[in-house]
N, C-alpha and C positions, 0 to 999 in steps of 0.2 A: 736775795732769803723772801718766802711770802711770809707776810704777817697778817693781822685779824685787824681791820680796822670799822667803825662807827659810823653809820650812814645814817643823818636822819632824813626822815619821809615826808611828804606831807601828810596835811588828818586824812588817816583810816586808810593807808595804801602802801599799807606794807608789803601787801600781798602782787601788788601791781608790780612795785618795785622790783621785788624780790624778783618775779616773773621777766622782768626789761634787763635788768642788768647780766639773767643767766642768757636772754636769746647775744646779751652784746660779749657773752665770752666771760663773764667773769662768777665766781666762785661767790654765791651769797646765800647766807643763811638768817631765816628768821626763825627763831625760837618761839612757841605758841607752848599753850598751856589749855587745860579742858576746863571750861567754866560751863555752868547753868546762867541759862536764861532766859526769862518769862517774855513768849511773843502768843497773842491771839489765845490769851488764858489757858497758852500749853508749855509748860517745861520742861527745855531742851535742851542739850548737850552741845556746846559748839567751842571750834577753838581759836582763839583769841591770843592777838601777842602776847608773848612775858612780856613783854617791854616796848608797849605803844610808842609808835612815833619813831624807833628803831629798829635796824636791824645789819646784822653784820658782814664782811666783806674782803673774802683774803686776798689781797694780792702783795704783789713783789713791786714797792713804786719807784724802785729803781730801774725799772722793766720794763711794766705795763703801764702803758695809758691811764693813767688815774681821775684827769681831769674830768675824760670823758664820764666818768660817773655823775656831777653836777649839774650833767643837762639831760640825764634821764627821767622817763616819764617817770613821776608819783616818787623821786628822789629829790629833797629841798636842798642839800648838799652834804659834806662829806667832813666829819668832824676833825677839824685841825688845829692844830696849837702853831699860829702865825702861819705861815706861807706854803708846809707840810704838813700832809694828816699825818695825827698821832695815834701810833696805834695801841694796842690792848696788848696787858700785859699776858705773857702764856700761863701764869698760872688761872687768870680770869678765866679765861676759853676755855682752860682741862674743868676747869669748875663746873662751869655753864653745859658742857660736854656730859661731864656726867651725872649732873644733875638732871639732862634730859633722855630719853627712851632713844634706842635705834631709827623711831620713829618721830624725833624730833617732837616728841610733845615730852613739858616740864613732868615730869614722876613728884605729885604731891608731897610734901612733908610729912615725919609719923604724925599719928594724932595725940602721941603721950607728953607731949608741952601743955604745960596749965600754967597760971602767973606764979611770978618765984623762982622761975627755972630762969636757969643761966643760960644761955645761948649765946655762939656765935654767930656772927652777915655768914653767908657763903657766897650770896651772889648781890647784885648789883653795888654803887657805888660807895658803900660805906664796908664792901669785901673785908674779913678779919677782925669785925670791931668787936668788942665784947658787947651786951647787951642783958636787960634784966625782962621778962615779959610780964607785963602788964596783966594784958588779957587778950582772949582768943575773941578778934572781932570778926563778925558776917563777911560771906563773899571772899572766905578762905586768907582771910589775913590775918596778920597777929599785931597788936601792940607792944610795943619796947623802950622801955629809955636807952638809947644810945650813950654808952660810954666815950665821948668825943672832945675833943680839944678843952681834958680836964674838967668837963662837965655832963653830964646828963641831958640829954636832949629826948623827949619823946618822938615816935617814930611810928607808921602804920606800914609794915611789907607785907609783902606773902608770902604765906606761911611757909614755900617752899626753900622762901630768902634765908632761913635761919636753919640752924640745928644746935643738939644741944650740945654743951661746954662740958658735956660730965662723960 
């Protein structure tokens, strides 16, 4: 049964790892977002990894040679819990697929967020956690107070990673 797994890449080599995994026959997925950057006194829109340093690969660890992934150029290692890779929850993958368009580019969150709004985390390690918006930060980020482990923890997340709880 094919499942999605997380691959940690070497610094700034997400695209190289994706290409090399595809050459080996693996189905790799690198979700990206559009962001503005300033270069040579110009502002340009570029595509950057949604999760810098990580990409996803779909495989059946019972049938496919998954250990070869760790030796791929651009790959640091396949994330594992013990001796075997740890699969991602299907809900996480489907939510992330919905947040990205057909072209694989993450769609930005609606601009209707304001400080004090109740939100739910839709992507990342705190998926489905409740939070309250503290402020809208620069570079398409939002600062929230997460309700985690019986307390409130401040965090800065991409705006597309939160959805309104109302």
